[in-house]
C-alpha positions as CSV (number, residue, x, y, z in Angstrom):
1,M,-91.7,-24.7,43.7
2,I,-91.1,-25.9,40.5
3,I,-87.6,-26.2,39.3
4,L,-86.7,-26.4,35.6
5,G,-83.3,-27.6,34.0
6,P,-82.4,-31.0,33.0
7,S,-84.7,-34.1,32.0
8,S,-85.8,-36.2,35.3
9,F,-84.6,-39.2,33.1
10,S,-81.0,-40.4,34.0
11,C,-78.7,-40.6,31.5
12,S,-77.9,-44.2,32.0
13,L,-81.8,-44.6,30.5
14,C,-81.4,-42.6,27.6
15,I,-80.3,-43.5,24.0
16,A,-80.6,-39.9,22.5
17,K,-77.4,-37.9,21.1
18,I,-76.2,-34.4,22.4
19,S,-75.6,-32.4,19.0
20,Y,-73.2,-30.2,18.5
21,P,-74.0,-27.3,16.1
22,T,-72.0,-26.0,13.0
23,R,-68.8,-28.1,13.0
24,T,-68.6,-31.6,13.3
25,P,-66.7,-32.1,16.9
26,T,-63.2,-33.0,16.7
27,S,-61.5,-33.5,20.1
28,P,-61.8,-36.5,21.9
29,F,-63.8,-34.7,24.7
30,L,-66.9,-33.8,22.3
31,H,-66.3,-37.5,20.4
32,L,-66.8,-39.0,23.8
33,L,-69.9,-37.5,24.9
34,A,-71.6,-37.9,21.5
35,Q,-71.0,-41.6,21.8
36,I,-72.7,-41.7,25.2
37,K,-76.0,-40.6,23.7
38,I,-76.9,-38.6,26.7
39,K,-80.5,-37.8,26.2
40,M,-81.1,-33.9,27.4
41,I,-84.4,-32.1,27.2
42,S,-83.3,-28.7,28.2
43,S,-80.9,-28.0,25.6
44,S,-81.4,-24.5,24.5
45,S,-81.4,-21.1,26.0
46,I,-84.7,-20.3,28.2
47,S,-85.5,-17.1,26.2
48,K,-86.6,-13.8,28.0
49,S,-90.1,-14.1,27.4
50,Q,-90.3,-17.7,28.7
51,L,-88.9,-16.1,32.3
52,S,-90.9,-12.9,32.2
53,N,-94.0,-15.5,31.6
54,S,-93.4,-17.9,33.6
55,P,-94.6,-18.9,37.0
56,R,-93.7,-16.8,40.3
57,N,-92.5,-19.7,41.9
58,V,-90.1,-21.1,39.3
59,T,-86.4,-21.7,39.4
60,Y,-83.8,-22.3,36.6
61,Q,-80.9,-24.4,37.4
62,V,-77.6,-23.6,36.5
63,P,-76.2,-25.3,34.9
64,A,-79.3,-27.1,33.6
65,L,-77.9,-30.6,33.4
66,D,-78.7,-33.9,34.5
67,P,-76.3,-35.1,37.3
68,N,-75.2,-38.0,36.2
69,E,-74.1,-35.5,32.9
70,V,-72.3,-33.1,35.3
71,D,-70.5,-36.2,36.3
72,C,-69.5,-37.7,32.9
73,I,-68.4,-34.2,31.9
74,A,-66.3,-33.6,35.1
75,Q,-64.6,-37.2,34.8
76,E,-63.5,-36.8,31.0
77,T,-62.2,-33.3,31.7
78,F,-60.4,-34.7,34.7
79,R,-59.0,-37.1,32.2
80,R,-57.8,-35.0,29.5
81,Y,-55.8,-33.0,32.2
82,S,-54.1,-35.7,33.9
83,I,-50.7,-36.8,33.6
84,S,-49.5,-40.6,33.8
85,L,-46.9,-41.6,36.5
86,S,-44.1,-42.0,34.1
87,G,-44.8,-38.6,33.2
88,Y,-43.8,-36.9,36.7
89,K,-41.5,-38.2,38.9
90,R,-42.5,-38.5,43.0
91,N,-39.3,-37.7,44.6
92,G,-40.9,-36.6,47.9
93,T,-40.9,-38.4,51.5
94,G,-43.1,-38.1,54.7
95,V,-46.2,-36.1,54.8
96,S,-47.5,-32.8,53.1
97,I,-50.5,-31.1,54.0
98,V,-52.7,-29.4,51.2
99,W,-54.7,-26.2,53.0
100,F,-57.8,-25.6,50.6
101,R,-58.9,-21.9,51.2
102,N,-60.7,-20.3,47.7
103,D,-59.5,-22.9,45.6
104,L,-62.0,-25.7,46.0
105,R,-61.1,-27.6,42.7
106,V,-58.6,-30.7,41.8
107,L,-58.3,-29.3,38.0
108,D,-55.1,-26.9,37.7
109,N,-54.3,-27.0,41.2
110,E,-50.7,-26.5,41.7
111,A,-50.5,-26.6,45.9
112,L,-52.1,-30.4,45.1
113,L,-49.6,-31.2,42.8
114,K,-46.4,-30.0,44.6
115,A,-47.9,-31.5,47.6
116,W,-48.1,-34.9,45.9
117,A,-44.4,-34.1,44.3
118,S,-42.6,-33.5,47.8
119,S,-44.2,-36.2,49.7
120,E,-45.5,-39.9,50.0
121,V,-48.8,-39.5,51.8
122,V,-51.0,-36.5,51.0
123,L,-53.1,-34.9,53.3
124,P,-56.2,-32.2,52.2
125,V,-57.6,-30.0,54.7
126,Y,-60.2,-27.5,55.0
127,C,-60.7,-25.7,57.8
128,V,-64.1,-23.9,58.2
129,D,-63.0,-20.1,60.0
130,P,-65.8,-18.8,62.3
131,R,-64.5,-15.6,61.1
132,L,-66.2,-16.1,57.9
133,F,-69.0,-16.5,59.4
134,G,-69.2,-13.2,61.7
135,T,-69.9,-9.6,60.8
136,T,-68.7,-7.1,58.2
137,Y,-66.3,-4.8,59.6
138,Y,-68.2,-1.5,59.5
139,F,-71.8,-2.1,59.5
140,G,-71.8,-5.3,61.1
141,F,-74.1,-7.5,58.4
142,P,-73.8,-11.2,57.9
143,K,-70.2,-11.6,56.3
144,T,-71.5,-14.9,54.5
145,G,-75.3,-14.9,54.2
146,A,-77.2,-18.3,53.7
147,L,-77.2,-18.5,50.1
148,R,-73.4,-18.3,49.8
149,A,-72.6,-20.7,52.7
150,K,-74.9,-23.1,50.7
151,F,-73.1,-22.7,47.8
152,L,-69.9,-23.4,49.9
153,I,-71.4,-26.3,51.1
154,E,-72.2,-27.5,48.4
155,S,-68.7,-26.7,46.5
156,L,-66.8,-29.0,49.8
157,A,-69.2,-31.9,49.0
158,D,-68.0,-31.7,45.3
159,L,-64.6,-31.0,46.3
160,K,-64.7,-34.5,49.0
161,K,-66.1,-36.4,46.1
162,N,-63.4,-35.4,43.5
163,L,-60.4,-36.1,45.6
164,R,-61.7,-39.7,46.6
165,K,-61.3,-40.3,42.9
166,Y,-57.5,-39.1,43.3
167,G,-57.0,-42.0,45.8
168,L,-57.4,-38.7,48.6
169,D,-60.3,-37.4,50.9
170,L,-61.2,-33.8,52.3
171,L,-60.3,-33.4,56.1
172,I,-63.0,-31.1,57.4
173,R,-62.6,-29.3,61.0
174,H,-64.0,-26.6,62.8
175,G,-61.7,-24.0,63.8
176,K,-59.2,-20.9,62.7
177,P,-56.2,-22.2,60.4
178,E,-53.6,-21.1,62.7
179,E,-55.0,-23.1,65.4
180,V,-56.2,-26.4,63.5
181,L,-52.9,-26.9,61.1
182,P,-50.2,-26.7,63.6
183,V,-52.2,-29.7,65.2
184,L,-52.4,-31.6,62.4
185,A,-48.6,-30.8,61.7
186,R,-47.7,-32.3,64.8
187,T,-50.0,-35.3,64.7
188,F,-49.0,-36.4,61.3
189,G,-45.8,-35.1,61.1
190,A,-45.9,-33.1,58.4
191,H,-43.1,-31.0,56.6
192,T,-45.2,-28.6,54.9
193,V,-48.4,-27.0,54.3
194,F,-49.4,-26.2,51.1
195,A,-52.0,-23.3,49.8
196,H,-52.6,-20.8,47.2
197,K,-51.6,-17.4,48.1
198,E,-54.2,-14.6,48.6
199,T,-54.0,-10.6,48.6
200,C,-56.5,-9.1,51.2
201,S,-55.2,-8.4,54.7
202,E,-57.8,-10.5,56.3
203,E,-56.9,-13.7,54.3
204,V,-53.2,-12.5,54.0
205,N,-53.1,-12.1,58.4
206,V,-54.3,-15.3,58.8
207,E,-51.4,-17.0,56.3
208,K,-48.8,-15.1,58.7
209,L,-50.8,-16.4,61.8
210,V,-50.3,-19.8,60.4
211,D,-46.7,-19.2,59.6
212,I,-46.2,-18.3,63.3
213,S,-47.7,-21.2,64.7
214,L,-45.8,-23.8,62.2
215,Q,-43.0,-21.9,63.6
216,R,-43.4,-23.1,67.3
217,I,-43.6,-26.6,66.0
218,D,-40.6,-29.0,66.6
219,L,-41.1,-32.5,64.5
220,P,-39.8,-35.4,66.5
221,S,-38.5,-37.4,63.3
222,S,-36.8,-34.6,61.6
223,N,-34.0,-33.4,63.3
224,N,-35.9,-30.5,65.2
225,K,-37.2,-28.8,62.0
226,T,-40.6,-27.3,61.7
227,P,-43.1,-27.6,59.3
228,K,-43.2,-24.7,56.8
229,L,-45.9,-22.9,54.8
230,Q,-45.5,-22.6,50.8
231,L,-47.7,-20.1,49.3
232,I,-48.0,-20.9,45.5
233,W,-49.8,-17.9,43.4
234,G,-53.0,-19.6,41.3
235,S,-55.9,-17.5,41.3
236,T,-55.5,-15.4,38.0
237,L,-55.1,-15.5,34.4
238,Y,-51.8,-14.0,34.5
239,H,-49.3,-15.5,36.7
240,L,-48.0,-12.9,39.1
241,D,-44.4,-13.4,38.4
242,D,-45.1,-13.1,34.5
243,L,-46.5,-9.5,34.6
244,P,-44.0,-7.0,32.4
245,F,-43.8,-4.6,36.1
246,D,-43.9,-5.2,39.9
247,A,-47.6,-5.3,41.5
248,N,-46.7,-2.1,43.0
249,D,-46.2,-0.6,39.8
250,L,-49.4,-1.3,38.1
251,P,-51.1,0.9,35.9
252,D,-53.6,3.2,37.5
253,V,-56.0,2.6,34.4
254,Y,-57.0,-1.1,33.4
255,T,-56.7,-0.6,29.6
256,Q,-52.9,0.2,30.0
257,F,-52.7,-2.7,32.4
258,R,-54.4,-5.1,29.6
259,K,-52.4,-3.7,26.8
260,S,-49.5,-4.3,28.3
261,V,-50.0,-8.0,29.7
262,E,-51.5,-8.5,26.4
263,S,-48.3,-7.5,24.3
264,K,-45.6,-8.5,27.2
265,S,-46.5,-11.2,28.9
266,R,-47.5,-15.1,28.2
267,I,-50.4,-17.6,30.0
268,R,-49.6,-20.4,31.3
269,G,-51.0,-23.6,30.5
270,C,-53.3,-25.6,33.4
271,I,-51.3,-27.6,36.0
272,K,-51.8,-31.5,35.2
273,I,-52.0,-34.3,38.0
274,P,-51.4,-37.6,37.5
275,A,-55.0,-40.1,37.9
276,S,-54.1,-40.6,41.5
277,V,-52.4,-38.5,43.8
278,G,-53.0,-40.8,47.2
279,P,-52.5,-42.0,49.2
280,A,-53.9,-40.4,51.8
281,P,-53.0,-41.0,55.7
282,Q,-55.1,-43.0,58.0
283,I,-57.9,-41.1,59.6
284,E,-60.9,-43.0,61.3
285,D,-63.0,-39.6,61.4
286,W,-62.6,-37.0,58.3
287,G,-65.2,-34.9,59.6
288,S,-68.7,-33.9,58.1
289,I,-69.3,-31.5,55.5
290,P,-71.2,-28.6,58.0
291,S,-74.8,-27.7,57.9
292,L,-76.3,-24.1,58.0
293,H,-77.6,-24.7,61.1
294,Q,-73.5,-25.8,62.2
295,L,-72.6,-22.4,60.6
296,G,-75.3,-20.2,62.4
297,L,-77.6,-19.6,59.5
298,H,-81.1,-20.7,58.7
299,D,-81.9,-22.2,55.1
300,E,-83.0,-20.0,52.1
301,K,-84.8,-21.5,49.5
302,V,-84.4,-19.8,45.8
303,S,-88.3,-19.0,45.5
304,K,-87.3,-17.8,41.5
305,G,-85.5,-17.0,39.2
306,L,-81.7,-18.6,39.2
307,M,-80.6,-21.1,41.1
308,F,-77.0,-22.2,41.1
309,L,-75.2,-25.4,42.0
310,G,-71.7,-25.3,43.6
311,G,-68.7,-27.1,43.1
312,E,-66.1,-27.8,40.3
313,S,-68.2,-30.4,38.6
314,A,-70.7,-27.9,38.2
315,A,-68.3,-25.4,37.1
316,L,-66.6,-27.7,34.5
317,S,-70.0,-28.4,33.7
318,R,-71.0,-24.5,32.8
319,V,-68.1,-24.2,30.7
320,Y,-69.2,-27.2,28.9
321,E,-73.2,-26.1,28.3
322,Y,-72.4,-22.4,27.8
323,F,-69.4,-22.8,25.0
324,W,-70.1,-26.4,23.5
325,K,-74.0,-27.5,24.1
326,K,-75.8,-24.3,23.7
327,D,-72.8,-22.5,21.4
328,L,-73.5,-19.2,23.2
329,L,-69.7,-18.4,23.3
330,R,-70.1,-16.8,19.5
331,V,-72.8,-14.3,20.8
332,Y,-70.8,-13.6,24.6
333,K,-70.5,-9.6,23.6
334,E,-73.8,-9.4,21.9
335,T,-75.9,-10.5,24.7
336,R,-73.3,-9.7,28.1
337,N,-75.3,-7.0,29.4
338,G,-78.6,-8.5,29.5
339,M,-80.6,-9.2,32.8
340,L,-82.8,-12.0,32.6
341,G,-82.2,-15.6,32.1
342,P,-79.7,-18.0,32.7
343,D,-77.9,-17.4,29.2
344,Y,-77.3,-14.0,28.3
345,S,-73.4,-14.3,30.2
346,T,-71.3,-17.1,31.2
347,K,-72.3,-16.7,35.4
348,F,-68.5,-18.2,35.5
349,S,-67.8,-15.7,38.4
350,L,-69.7,-17.9,40.7
351,W,-67.0,-20.9,40.7
352,L,-64.3,-18.8,39.9
353,S,-64.8,-16.7,43.0
354,S,-64.7,-19.9,45.1
355,G,-61.8,-21.5,43.3
356,S,-64.0,-24.1,41.9
357,L,-63.1,-23.1,38.2
358,S,-59.5,-21.9,37.3
359,P,-59.5,-19.0,34.8
360,R,-56.5,-20.9,32.9
361,F,-59.0,-23.5,31.9
362,I,-61.5,-20.8,30.8
363,F,-58.6,-19.6,28.6
364,E,-57.9,-22.8,26.9
365,E,-61.2,-23.9,26.7
366,V,-62.1,-20.3,24.7
367,K,-58.7,-21.2,22.5
368,R,-60.0,-24.9,21.7
369,Y,-63.6,-23.4,20.9
370,E,-61.9,-20.5,18.3
371,K,-59.8,-23.6,16.7
372,E,-62.6,-26.1,16.6
373,R,-65.7,-23.8,15.8
374,L,-64.7,-19.9,15.5
375,A,-62.9,-17.3,16.8
376,N,-64.6,-13.2,17.1
377,D,-65.1,-10.6,19.2
378,S,-67.1,-12.5,21.3
379,T,-64.6,-15.1,22.4
380,Y,-62.1,-12.7,22.6
381,W,-64.7,-10.5,25.2
382,V,-64.7,-13.6,27.6
383,L,-60.8,-13.4,28.0
384,F,-61.2,-9.4,28.0
385,E,-63.3,-9.8,31.5
386,L,-61.1,-12.6,32.9
387,I,-58.1,-9.8,32.8
388,W,-60.6,-7.3,34.3
389,R,-60.7,-9.7,37.0
390,D,-57.4,-10.2,36.8
391,Y,-56.7,-6.1,37.5
392,F,-58.6,-6.0,40.5
393,R,-56.7,-8.9,42.1
394,F,-53.1,-7.2,41.4
395,L,-54.7,-3.8,42.2
396,S,-55.7,-5.3,45.8
397,I,-51.8,-5.5,46.5
398,K,-50.6,-1.9,45.2
399,C,-53.6,-0.3,46.7
400,G,-53.6,-3.0,50.5
401,N,-56.0,-1.8,53.2
402,S,-57.1,1.8,50.7
403,L,-59.3,-0.4,48.7
404,F,-61.6,-0.9,51.8
405,H,-61.2,2.8,53.1
406,L,-63.6,5.3,52.4
407,G,-61.6,7.5,50.3
408,G,-60.6,4.6,48.3
409,P,-57.3,3.9,46.7
410,R,-57.6,7.8,45.5
411,G,-57.2,9.0,49.3
412,L,-60.6,11.1,48.6
413,E,-62.5,12.8,51.6
414,L,-65.9,13.1,50.4
415,K,-68.5,13.3,52.7
416,W,-71.1,10.8,52.5
417,S,-74.6,9.9,54.4
418,Q,-75.4,6.8,56.2
419,D,-79.1,7.5,56.3
420,R,-80.1,4.1,57.3
421,T,-83.9,4.8,56.2
422,L,-82.8,5.4,52.5
423,F,-80.1,2.8,52.6
424,E,-82.9,0.3,53.7
425,S,-85.2,1.0,51.0
426,W,-82.2,0.4,48.4
427,R,-81.3,-2.8,50.5
428,E,-84.8,-4.2,50.5
429,G,-85.8,-2.7,47.1
430,R,-88.5,0.0,47.8
431,T,-86.9,2.8,46.6
432,G,-90.0,3.7,43.8
433,Y,-87.8,2.9,40.9
434,P,-88.6,-0.5,39.6
435,L,-85.1,-1.0,37.8
436,I,-83.5,-0.5,41.0
437,D,-86.0,-2.3,43.0
438,A,-86.0,-5.5,41.1
439,N,-82.5,-6.0,41.0
440,M,-82.0,-5.6,44.6
441,K,-85.0,-8.3,44.6
442,E,-83.3,-10.5,42.3
443,L,-79.7,-10.2,44.7
444,S,-81.5,-11.4,48.0
445,T,-83.8,-14.1,46.5
446,T,-80.7,-15.5,44.1
447,G,-77.2,-14.5,45.5
448,F,-76.8,-12.7,41.9
449,M,-77.0,-10.1,39.8
450,S,-76.1,-8.8,36.2
451,N,-73.1,-7.0,35.7
452,R,-74.9,-4.5,34.7
453,G,-77.5,-4.3,37.4
454,R,-74.7,-4.0,39.6
455,Q,-73.5,-0.7,38.4
456,I,-76.8,0.7,38.0
457,V,-77.4,-0.2,41.5
458,C,-74.4,1.2,43.0
459,S,-74.3,4.5,40.6
460,F,-78.3,5.3,42.5
461,L,-76.8,4.2,46.0
462,V,-73.7,6.9,45.4
463,R,-74.9,9.0,43.3
464,D,-78.4,9.3,43.5
465,M,-79.1,8.4,47.3
466,G,-75.9,9.9,48.4
467,I,-74.9,7.0,50.5
468,D,-71.6,6.0,52.0
469,W,-70.5,3.3,49.1
470,R,-68.7,1.1,52.1
471,M,-72.7,-0.3,53.2
472,G,-73.5,-1.3,49.7
473,A,-69.9,-3.1,49.1
474,E,-70.6,-4.8,52.8
475,W,-74.2,-5.8,51.6
476,F,-73.2,-7.1,48.4
477,E,-70.5,-9.2,50.5
478,T,-73.2,-10.6,52.2
479,C,-75.4,-11.3,49.4
480,L,-73.4,-12.4,46.5
481,L,-72.9,-15.9,45.3
482,D,-69.6,-15.0,43.4
483,Y,-68.3,-12.5,46.0
484,D,-64.7,-11.8,46.4
485,P,-62.7,-9.1,48.2
486,C,-60.6,-7.8,45.2
487,S,-63.8,-7.8,42.5
488,N,-66.1,-6.8,44.8
489,Y,-64.3,-3.8,46.3
490,G,-62.4,-3.0,43.4
491,N,-65.8,-2.7,41.6
492,W,-67.6,-0.2,44.6
493,T,-64.4,2.2,44.6
494,Y,-64.8,2.2,40.8
495,G,-68.3,3.0,40.6
496,A,-68.2,5.4,44.0
497,G,-65.7,7.6,42.0
498,V,-63.0,6.7,44.6
499,G,-61.2,4.1,42.6
500,N,-59.2,3.6,39.2
501,D,-61.7,5.1,36.9
502,P,-60.6,8.1,34.6
503,R,-64.1,9.3,35.2
504,E,-64.8,10.7,38.6
505,D,-68.6,11.1,38.6
506,R,-69.7,8.1,36.3
507,Y,-73.5,8.4,36.5
508,F,-76.0,5.8,35.2
509,S,-79.0,7.2,34.4
510,I,-82.2,5.0,35.0
511,T,-84.5,6.5,32.4
512,K,-81.4,5.6,29.9
513,Q,-80.4,2.0,31.5
514,A,-84.1,1.4,31.1
515,Q,-84.5,2.0,27.6
516,V,-81.3,0.4,26.5
517,Y,-81.4,-2.8,28.8
518,D,-84.8,-3.6,29.3
519,P,-87.0,-1.7,26.9
520,E,-90.5,-4.1,27.2
521,G,-89.7,-4.0,30.8
522,E,-89.7,-7.6,31.1
523,Y,-86.8,-8.1,33.5
524,V,-88.9,-5.4,36.2
525,A,-92.5,-7.3,35.6
526,Y,-90.7,-10.3,36.6
527,W,-89.1,-9.3,40.0
528,L,-91.9,-6.6,40.3
529,P,-95.3,-9.0,39.4
530,E,-97.5,-6.3,39.8
531,L,-96.4,-4.2,37.3
532,Q,-97.2,-7.5,34.9
533,Q,-100.5,-5.9,33.9
534,L,-99.6,-2.5,32.9
535,P,-98.8,-1.8,29.5
536,K,-95.0,-2.3,29.0
537,D,-94.1,1.5,28.2
538,K,-95.2,2.4,31.7
539,R,-93.2,-0.2,33.6
540,H,-90.6,1.7,34.6
541,F,-92.2,4.5,35.5
542,P,-95.7,3.4,36.5
543,G,-96.4,6.6,38.5
544,S,-99.3,6.1,41.1
545,S,-99.7,2.5,40.2
546,Y,-96.2,1.7,42.3
547,I,-94.3,3.1,45.4
548,K,-93.4,6.4,45.6
549,P,-89.9,7.4,45.0
550,I,-88.3,8.0,48.4
551,V,-85.4,10.3,46.1
552,P,-85.5,12.2,43.1
553,L,-82.9,11.4,40.4
554,K,-80.0,13.0,40.3
555,F,-80.4,13.6,36.2
556,G,-83.2,12.9,34.2
557,N,-86.1,12.6,37.0
558,T,-89.0,11.4,35.5
559,Y,-91.2,11.7,38.6
560,K,-93.1,15.3,39.7
561,H,-93.5,14.3,43.5
562,A,-90.2,13.1,44.6
563,N,-89.2,13.0,48.2
564,Q,-87.1,16.0,47.9
565,K,-86.1,16.6,51.7
566,A,-85.3,13.0,52.3
567,V,-82.1,13.0,50.1
568,S,-81.1,16.6,50.5
569,A,-78.4,15.5,53.8
570,G,-77.3,12.5,52.2
571,R,-76.6,13.9,48.3
572,Q,-75.8,17.6,48.9
573,S,-73.1,16.6,50.9
574,N,-72.0,14.0,49.0
575,F,-69.8,16.1,46.3
576,G,-69.3,19.0,48.9
577,G,-67.2,18.9,52.4
578,R,-64.4,17.4,53.5
579,Q,-64.3,14.7,56.1
580,N,-61.1,13.3,58.4
581,T,-61.2,9.5,58.0
582,K,-58.7,7.4,60.4
583,F,-58.1,4.1,58.2
584,N,-58.0,1.0,60.1
585,R,-59.8,-1.4,58.0
586,R,-58.1,-4.5,58.0
């Protein structure tokens, strides 16, 4: 396998400058990197034609930066967001614990700052919870696939490395947090466990169990006081407390929400921490980063397409690469609906979902870019998409478990098919429609799919196949590197017509989508090599040169001999009839 990305030369051995388009860099960050004189061979975007004509076994690393440059970018970013000890008073005593969850970062981590300020010693902990590697609720798919598990492993290794730079370390323990954390609190006499607040019931239930378990502990040196769990909000662009309404009164339409927060709320600045937040307690065995084998998974190599690096350092480097090095922010709105290559979109969602990247940091970088280079529709549109992410997060508070129920937040009792043959053809990319099959093969191979692709395959599953949307949502839960329950299930309910979408029967025509977003068939030919020899205008509808379509399209069917019978039980029942459902999800 060939991996294309950074130069094979070490940064320390190179002497050429990084160039910055248009405007002379004015910030200390850009000046520093210019002075370091790092040699980078792969500085320009990889074009679609390069990808579509490349060998089948080539992968493209994201970010495409040398490891030394990644470290340099992370180190300088941390420096920019640090404060001197004289600027912040540390009045605490004793030991505090930082329970890392989906916030695997140092930058803009309020839980870490509060733990430092309230204690003399800080113990960072990550619990490898076996429930995260079980099976999904309804259909028993793996809850975390091997590719996302590998991304998590890389993220933990990077967090451990970065914490050491701050005078700490990361204690890794295998077990349920409600069992691990009380033992640690008793052992070290910790007075508080700090953690970031989650919103979906599985995660919230763990918070409740941890709180209950901590209340059962008496600390001998604290007059019989018990350790407390302090939860902090830190996952969104807009803080929960700054919304102009209670989360339970969230507008049912995104546009209303966006206009309200943009006009009435403010975005808080990133949390800065001292350059040293130690010391950590004396521990002989800090534990080791788990292997895929220890998690009950087998290694899955990315054989082609995009290969993403996990961790905060990679996240910060991707922001630098996309905004400053390749100067792609200026055209984001025009390219964001692409499907092929690493640079048609930011790809920030992967690091946002693991908490390796703060949405507020992205906001501040956008504003810095607007000040130093230009402001246009594209710079705003990155923030627009972050507000969408906020909306789904706050929606999960308002809707609760209905987000996971068959009828969705709207409580619609529509009948859906659970035909396994149809679903397996969709899951494995064997539907007979190249645009669907290519997207599904990209998902299983890389753990990623474009936003456009996700909408198309969702529409096909629920509208053309009539399949229970939860099957698609749970398969995405297995595969996606950027999976988080709020965005995943929010988007699936939206696409299935049972969520917060003013248009109930939203349909994505494969014919139209192919013409607009892959007019020459480059994307489908890349993922389905058997189509590469066909004329470009035949790649999306290749007739007898490709496998037979498993179902007809609801609208605009191109094939004359589609299998009408296979879909009749599923699609016809999708929008007719009622079904009583007992809700007990999560």
